[in-house]
N, C-alpha and C positions, 0 to 999 in steps of 0.2 A: 216251448209247447206246443207247434208242430209238430215235432220230432217223436215227443211221446203219445201224441194221439196215433201215429202214424205206427209205432212200436206196439201201438194196441191193438190195433187192424191185424198185423201181421198176426201177433201172439193169437188173435181169437180166431184168423183163419186156419191156422196149424192147427189149432183145437179141435176144428170141424172136421178137419182134412181126417186128422186122427182120431176122431170120435166115429167117424161113417166107416173108415176103415174096420176099427173093432167092430164094429155092428155086421160089417159084411163077412168079416172071418167067421163070428159067430153063426151067421145064419148060410155062409153056401161052404164051409170048409177051404179057403185057400189054399192054393197049394203053395209049398214052403218055397217054390222059385219067387212066386209073388209077395212072400214074406219077404225072405230075403232084399228083395227089391225096396220093399215098404221099410225094412230097417235102414236099407242105405239111402231110402228118401228122408228117414226120419234124420241119421246122421247130418246128411246135407242140411235141414232145416234147422238141425240144431247148429249146424257149422256156420250157416248162412245167420241163424239169429244170434250166436257170437261173435259176429263180425260185424252183424246191425247192433247188438250193443257194445261191441267196441267202441266204432263207428259214433254210435250215438254218444257214449260217455264221454269220448272224443271232441265229438262236436258240444256235449256241455260245458267241457273242460273248458274247450275255446270262447264258448259265449258264456262261461263263468267270469275267463279271468277278462275279457272285455267288459264285461257289467262291471266287472270288481275295479278294470282301470277306470273306466267310465266314473262308476260310483266314486271313486278314490281322487280323479282329476276334478269331479265334482265336488266332492268332499273341500278338497284343497280349496280349489277356486272358491267355495263357498264361505271356508276358514280366512281366507284371505280377505274376503270382502267384510266379512263377517270382525275380521281385525281391526280392518281399516275402519268399518263404521265406528267401531269400539274406541281405535283412537281417536276419531274426529271428533264420537262423543265426548272422549274423556277430553280432548282438549277444550272443548265447547263450555262443559262442563268446571273445567279448572278455569278458565278466563273467567265465565260466570260468578265462579266463586269468591275468583281474586278481584272483579269490582266487588263482589256485594261485601266482602270483606274490607276492600279499602274503603267502602262505603259506611259500613258498621263503625272500621276504626276511625274515621271522620266523624261521623254522628256520636261515638262513642267520645272522641277530643273535644269535639264540640262541646255535649253535655256536660265532659268534664270540666272543663273551662268556664261552662254558666255556673255548677254546680261549686265549683271555689269561689267565682266569684262572688257568687251571692253566699256562701259560707264566710266567706272575707267581709263582704258588706255586714250580716247577721252579728257577726263578732265585733267589726268595729260599733254599732248600734247596741250592740251589749253593753260594749267598754261604754258607749256615751251614757248609758241608762244607768251601769253601775255608777259612774260618777255623777250622772246626775242626783241617784239615789243617795251618793254620799254627802253630796252640797244640801239636797233636802233633809237629811239626819243633822248634817249639821245647822239649817236653818232653822230645823223643829226646836236644837239646844237650844239655840240664840234666840228662837222666840221666846223660849219657856226662859232663860233666862232674863231676855228683856221684860217679860210678864213680871217676873220677881224683881227687877229692876224698879219697873214702875209702880209697883204695887208699895212702895214705900214711900212718903211724900218727899224728904230730903232725898233719898236718890232721884227720884222723879223732879224733883227741880235742879240737879247737879246736870242730866241727861240733857235738859230742855239748855239749860248756861252754856253746856259742853257744845250742842247741836247749834247755837244762836253765834256763837264764838268762832266754830270753824265759819258758817257762811258768811261772817262780817268779814273776818280777816281775808278771806280769800276775796274780793271782790274790793274793798274800802281802802285807801291808801293809809297808811298808821295813823298819820296825826289828825283822822276827821272822825275818829271813834275813841270811846274810853269805858272799860267794865268796872263794875261795882264804884260808880261815881257816885258820889256824896254834894247834895243839894244846900241850899244854905238851911233847908229845915230841918237838917240832920238827916233827912231820909237818903236811903241808898238805891240805886236804881242798877237793875241788871246789866245794863247797857245804854250808851249816850250816845247819839249821831249829832256831831257836830255840823250842821249845812250851813249853805250861805242863808243870807238876810233874802226875802221876810221869812224863812221857815225858820231857821236858828237851832236851837237845841232842843233835837228831841228824845223823850226815854224810851225806852222799850225793857218792858216786862217777858220773865217766862218761863214765872212761875203758874202754870193753870192747871185747875184742879182736875184730874182726872178720875178720884175714886168711884164717883157717881155713874162715869159714862163704862166704866169696865163691869158695872154690876147692871147696865143696862143691856150688855150682851154677854151677861152670863150664862151658859146652858143651865147649870145646876139649879139655876133661879127660877122661881114661879114667876107667872105671869103678873100677879099682884104686888112683888118684890120690886121688878122689872119698871112697871108704870111708877113705882114709888121713885125707884132711883131717876127715874127719868124728870120726876118733876123736882127731885133734890139737887141735878147735874143743872137745869135751869136757870134753879136759886143759885147755886155755886156761881155759876157764870155771869148771870146778871150783879152778885154780888161784887165781883173781881172787876167787872167792869166799874163800878163805883169806885172801887178802892186804887185803881190807876189813876182814873181820872182826877180824885181828890190827892194821891199823892204826889205824881210827876208832871201834872200840868198847874205850873206855879206861872203867874203874872209875871213879867219884866224880866225872868229867868229861862223861860223854858218857851217852846212853841204852845201852838193854844190847843194842840192834840198829842196824845203819847199814841204807843205801838203796845199790844196785845200778840204777843208772838204764842200761835199754838204750834206745838213741835209734832203734830201727828196730821197728816191728808186728810185721813178719816174721820177725825173729830170737827176738823173746820169743813168738810162735805156734809157732817153729819148735823152743823148750827144751821150754813145755809140752805139746807135742805128742809128741813124739818122744823126747824125754831124761826123765822123770818123776823119775829119781835124783838129777839138777841140783837139783831143785824139792825134795828131801827133805832134800838135804844142803846149801842153804841157807837151810831152815827150821832146822835143827840148829844153824846157825854164827848163828842171827837175823840173817842177810842179805835184806833185800825186794829181791825183783824187779821191776823196774816198767818198764813201758813207756810212752809219752808220754801214752793214753790213762789209764792206771791212775794216772798220778803228777797227772792232773789230779783223779781223783778223790779221791785222800791230799791233793793239796794245798785243795780246796774243803772238805774233813774238817775240818783243820787250822784253815782260818780262824775257820769254825764254832765250834770249839772256842776259839780267840783271843776271837772275838768273846763267847763267853759266860763267858768270865773277865773278862774287860775290864767288862762288864754286871755282874758280879757285885761289883766292885770298887767299882763306884758305885753299890752299893746303898742305903748311908746316904745319898750326897746325893739319890737317888732320894726316899726316904723324909722326909728332912728338907722335900726340895722340894714333897713332897705335903701335907704339915700345913702348909705355910707357903699353899698352894694353898686346905685346907680354910677355914682362919680367912679368908683373903681371901674366898671364898665364903658364907662365914656372915657378916661382915660386906657384901655384897652384898644378902645375903636380907634382914637389917635394915632395910636403907636401901630395899629394894624395896617392904617393906612400911609404910612411913612415906611415901613416894613413893605408895603407893596412897591409905591416907588421905588425904591432901592432894588429891589426885585426886577422891576421893569428896567432899569438903567441898568443893572448889574447885566442883565438878558441883551440888552442891544451892545452893550460894551464887547460882549462875549460874539457875538453877530459880527463887528466889525473886525475884532482879533478874527476871527473864522476866516473873513474876507482877504485881509492881509496874508493870513498865512497861505493861502490860495494862490494869492498873486508870486508872492517869493515860490511857492515850490514849482507853481507852474514854468518863472523862469529860469529856476535850478535846472529843471528838463530841458528846456531850450539850449543852456550852457552845455549840459551833457553833451545834447545832438549834435553841437555846433551849429544852431541855426538861429545864431545872432544875425542881425539883417547889417548889410556892410554897414548903413549910417551908425555913426558910433554915438549919434545924440539919443538912438533909443533906449541905450546905456545911463546915458544923464538922465533920461528921461524916468528910467527905471531907479537910481539914485533918489531923484528928486521925489520919486512917488512914496519911497519909503523912508524919506525925512520926513514926509506931510503924514505918513499912516503915526511915524513917533510920535508927532506933533500932537495930532488928534490923539494918540494914547496918554500924553501927559495932561490933553486939558481936560481928560476923561478924570 
């Protein structure tokens, strides 16, 4: 920048000089010698200007080269720093990306596991629901079949008898009951229980009237029809109680009471909850109303009574066997005492034999070491000792 200013000043000075010279030539008519001098001066100035221009060009070239080298060096350093920064930034970004990728992969894997577990759980529950639905469908079919079955009086009676038979056979011993038993009055009971005295023979009836009970809960029936069915249901149950009492309570042949089996828990609950007068009447007639659950309790009690009776019948046998067992134990105790004495004597004999064996072994050791005493009586004493030991052993 300074060189350019200097060059500009010199050029300005030269122009001023040339202008003055041209002015003086016009005004004073300068001689030719001065003109030649002026021309020579112009040539010198021109040479000086050329040299100055070359020098300036050279200086500018050198400065430009230096500046170019400086710029290149600076650019190179800046590029290296920038590359280093970019490389560091790339490593940092890669590291962060790797960490983020790992976390994302971990989260995705965990989420996949949870989703898979949830899916498996949902599938299992769906399978359970499907199985339950199948069971419900089967139960619905069975309920429809059961309703159709209970709609017929004969089928209903057969169903009650079958249920009663299953309960009794599973609880009581075979000789304590009978099905379709005929009494002396030629009346046949569904089942008879042979219980110990004073209870005796108890008849069980399983033909419960169910027609009007079903009408009571028929959805398609009107309220008047339901009330009518309820009244008729009470009349049917009351009549059935009277019939059982008159048919199956036979003085001198049966117990003073009979059992009316109701084959449905809902019917049993309906009577006890809303028809207490029927319960009172059945108790007055000594007709005991039982459902499948309460009948099981009655039968378990009867089984316990039968077992107690059988136990009492066998008391004398048990007493006799206990007496024999006591004698056998006394004999065993005597023999154990004798065996203990023999073991004690055998132990004592074994100890004596052991002592004799030690003495003999000791004497043999002395003989081997030639340590016999000079007195020969010691050898005789040893012989006597052996003889005494043998005599003692013979006595044992």
